[in-house]
N, C-alpha and C positions, 0 to 999 in steps of 0.2 A: 549623585547621581546613580539611578540601578544599572547594572551589567547585564546584558543579556546572554551574553557569551554561556557555550553549553557544551558538553561532548554527546557525542551520537556514535555508539559502534566505534570508540577510538577516534573518531573526526573531531576536528575543532569547527563548533559552529559559532558564529557572531551572533544568532539568534535561534530559538528553538523552533520558528515559523519556517517550514519545508515548501516548497513549490512540488505538488505529487505530479507522479505520472499523467499525463495527458495531451492534448493535441498542442497545447502550447509550449510544452517543453521539448518538442521535435523541432523548435525554432530556436536555433542559437540567440538571434537578435533579440527575441523575447527573453529568453534566459539572462542575456545582458540585463534589460530591462528589470527584470523580477532581482537579480544580484543589486542594482541600483537602489532598489525598492526597499531594500534590508534582507531578503531572503537568506536563510543561514546555510541552504543547500537546496538542490535540486535533483529531483528524479526524473530522469528521462522518459518519453513515451516508449510504453510498452512495444517490444517485439514479440506478437503474437506467433506462437506455434500453430495454434489452430487457423489461424488467417492466412499462414505461407501454404500450408496443405490444403486449404479451399480453392487458391489461388492457383497453385500447381495442377491439381484435379479440373479446374476450370478451362485452363489454358490447353491441356492434353485432349478433354473433350469436342473444345473448338477446334483443334487441329486434326483431330481422328475421329471424332463421334465417341459416343458411348461402347465401351467393349470394343470389338475387333482383335483382340490377342496382342496389340502392340505393347506387350510388358516391359521390353527395353526403350523403347519409347516414352513411355511414363514413367520409367524410372530416372532417366536423363531428364527429362522436363523439370522433374522434383527437385533433383539434384540441382538443377540450374537455378531456379527459383530460390530454392533456399541459400545456396552461395552468394547469390545474388544481393538478396537480401538480408542476408547476416552480414554481406561486406558494408553495403550501404549503412547499417546502423554501429557497424565498428567505426566509420569514417565521422558518425554522426558523435561518436564520444571522443574521438581524436580532435574535432572541431571544438567541440565543448570545453574540453580541456585545454587547448590552446587560448580560447578566448575568456575564458573565466576564471576566477580567483577563488569562489565557493566551492565544496566540493560536489562532485559530478556522480549521482548513483545510477548506473543502469538498472534497466528492468526486463526482466524476461518473463513473460506470460506463457505458462505451459501446464500442461498437463502428462507429461511423461518423462523420460529421462532421454537415454541414447545421447545424440550429439548436442543437446542443450547443455549438457555437462562439460564437452570439450569447447563450447561456445563459451560458456563462464570464464576460462582461460583465455581466451581471445580478447574478452572485455578487460578484462586484469591488464594484460598486454597493452592494450590500446590506450589506458591510463584512468579507467572509472577508478574512481575511491572506494565505492562498495556495489553491491548488487544487491536489487529487492526482486524477490522470486514471488510471482504473481501466480498461486496455485490455486486453481479452482477446477475441482472434479464434480459435475454435477450427477448425483447416485440417482440414474434410471435403471441401472441392471438390479432386476428384482432379486438375483440370484446372486449378488456379490455382499459381503457382511463389511458391517462397518469397519472390523479391522483389516479388511482389504484393502479398501478405500483409503484410510489413513497410511496404511503400510508405504502406498505410492508417494504420499507427501514425504514420509520418512525417506525413503529412499534419494529422492529427487534431492533432498537437502544434504544427505550424507555425500552422497555423488559429487556435488557441487564442492560442497566442504573438502572435498579431498582432492578436486583438479584444481580450485583457485586459493589463493592466500589472503584475498581481499575480504573484507567483512560481509554478512550475508545477512539481510531480513527476510523474513517470509512474512507475505501479504497473505492474509487468510481471511475467511468468512465467518460468522458466527454459526455456521450449521454444522455443530456438532455437538453429540450427546454431553459429551463432559470436556467442556472448552480447557478448564485448567489443565487437566488430566493430557489432553492432546497438547497443548501449548509446552508443555514440561517435557514433553516426547520430542518435540522439535527443537525445544533448546538442546536437550541431550544428544540429539543428531550433529548439532554444531553451530546451528544458527546463534547470530549474534544479537537478535532483535526481533520483533513480532510489529507486524503493522496493521493495526484492527481500526476498520474492516476495509476490504475490497467491495466494490459496488459493480455490478454487471449489468449487461442489459436484462431489463424485465420487460415481459409480455403484457400487450392490455390488449381487450376486445372491443373494437368498434360494432356497438349493437344495432346501428342503422345498418353499415356497409357489410355486417354480418363476417367480418375479418380479423385477422389477429396481427396486431400491429406493435410497436414500440412504445413503450410508457415513457415518463419524462427521464431524460438522461442525468438531469441536474438533481443533487441533492437537497434537502430542505434543513434549517435549521431544528427542525423536530426530530430529525434523523441523528442527532448527537448524543439522544438519551442511551441507546443502546451502546454507542463508542463508550460513553461515560461509566455506564454501569460496568462494563468489561473491563475498562481500563483499570478501575480503582479496584475491581476485585482481583485481577489478574496481577497489580503491582503488589498489592497488598500481601498477597500469597506467596510472592517471591519478591524480595526487593531487590535483588541481582537480576530480575528482568527488566530490558530495556523496552520499550513500547513506543512506537510511532503512531499516534492516533489521527486518525483518519474518516471522513462521511460526517457531514454536518456541521463543521467547521466554518461559521459563515461571520465571526466577529472575533474583536479582541478578548469579549467575556469567554468566548467557548475557549479560547487557547489558555486563558487562567485558570477555567474549571477543568481541564484536561489535565494541567500540570499538578495543580492540587489533588487532581486523584491518581497521580503517580506517572504522566508521561513523561517521556524525556523530550519527544517533539510533537509537534502537530503537523499536519499535511493539510495544503489547501489545493482545493480544485475548483468545485463549482463556482465559489464565489469569484474566482479569477474571472470567469467569464463572464458572470452577472455585473461585477462592480469594476473590473479593469485591475491591472498587476498592481496600480498604487494601493490597493487594499491592503497590502504587504505593509507598507509603510504606516498605515493607519493602525493595523494590529499592532505593529511594534510599538507605537507612541501610545496608542491604551494600554499596553504590557507593562511598559516602562513606566506611564505615570502610576497605574494600579501599586506597582510595588513601592515606588517612592511613598505614596499615600499610607500604605499599610507598614511600611518601615522595613522592607527587604530591600537586601542590597544585592543578591546575587540570586540566580534560579533555585539553587539547591537551600537556600533558606525556607523554601515553603513547598518544593516538588515533594509529591506524595504526602502531604499533611493530612489530606483527608482520604487517605485509599483505605480499604477494606480494612485491613489491619490497624490504622490509626484512630479511626472514629469512634467513639464512646459506644454507638450501637451500630453494629455491622449489618444489622436487619433491615438498615436503611437502602442496603443494595440489592437485598434479595426480593424475591418476586411476591413472597409470603405479605411482604411489609404492605403492599398494595392491596391485599385483604384486609389487614387491620386496619390500616388508614379509612376506608369506607365503612366499616363495621361500627363505626364511631361517629359517623356523620347521621343527621338526623334530616329525615325528608321534610 
């Protein structure tokens, strides 16, 4: 019988399938169901630095109006909102650790350093087994260089690693000029793993109402392709890099593909909403059955077998191959 156990950031997992940070992982009862279904770990719903700032600003304006010169009152409200929100999140970590046997990974969505560094230490003290830093800085400042933007990521990682002793994964987007170089520097600052990729709110335009709204919040199976490409490339370039693959993971075959490309774990989000928590058990069964069919006893037997460095033709992972492929097609 195939053994699905694996290690991620030094944590012992019974399965490489992880429940990603989402609304479902803010509910401990639902996380208990995920554990029962066979999830190897859970990443708690992120606490958002941006959301806390917006909430505190809204409360201040509701109470005092825009402007007015109540600087001390505004500082007090912001401090209260942050403290209250952070304390509730610490309690979520404690509750999850009391009731779950699988690793609990806290998640912080941030765009700056500051008190988030000390908060990482609080999460460690609350019992979090690891921390996932979900960092995304939308580069809309025309006067900021790429290096300046990237340095913010590096400073956050370095500061958090100095403060906390638990493993840290950095969840990033693929919007970097040189992703391998960027990931290498993130790792050099102390990151224990990277999560590929984060998926944020995306705008859409209603051409009838002439208004901007939100696009679908759920990923599609087709989005696996970008995750698969960069998992294979990054894992092939650095065999010591631990990758938790996310976005587009909708079935057991996707999990197999990502591990073959070099991922250590695969994270589920949209599919949990669309098909229910029981899909975790379905994926574990698929993975186990596929391994037995191929004669693989453990995950290590095939992890990275088709990474960038392992395939006979690494061009298959590169964009140029797309052009070559169609140049040979006859219309």
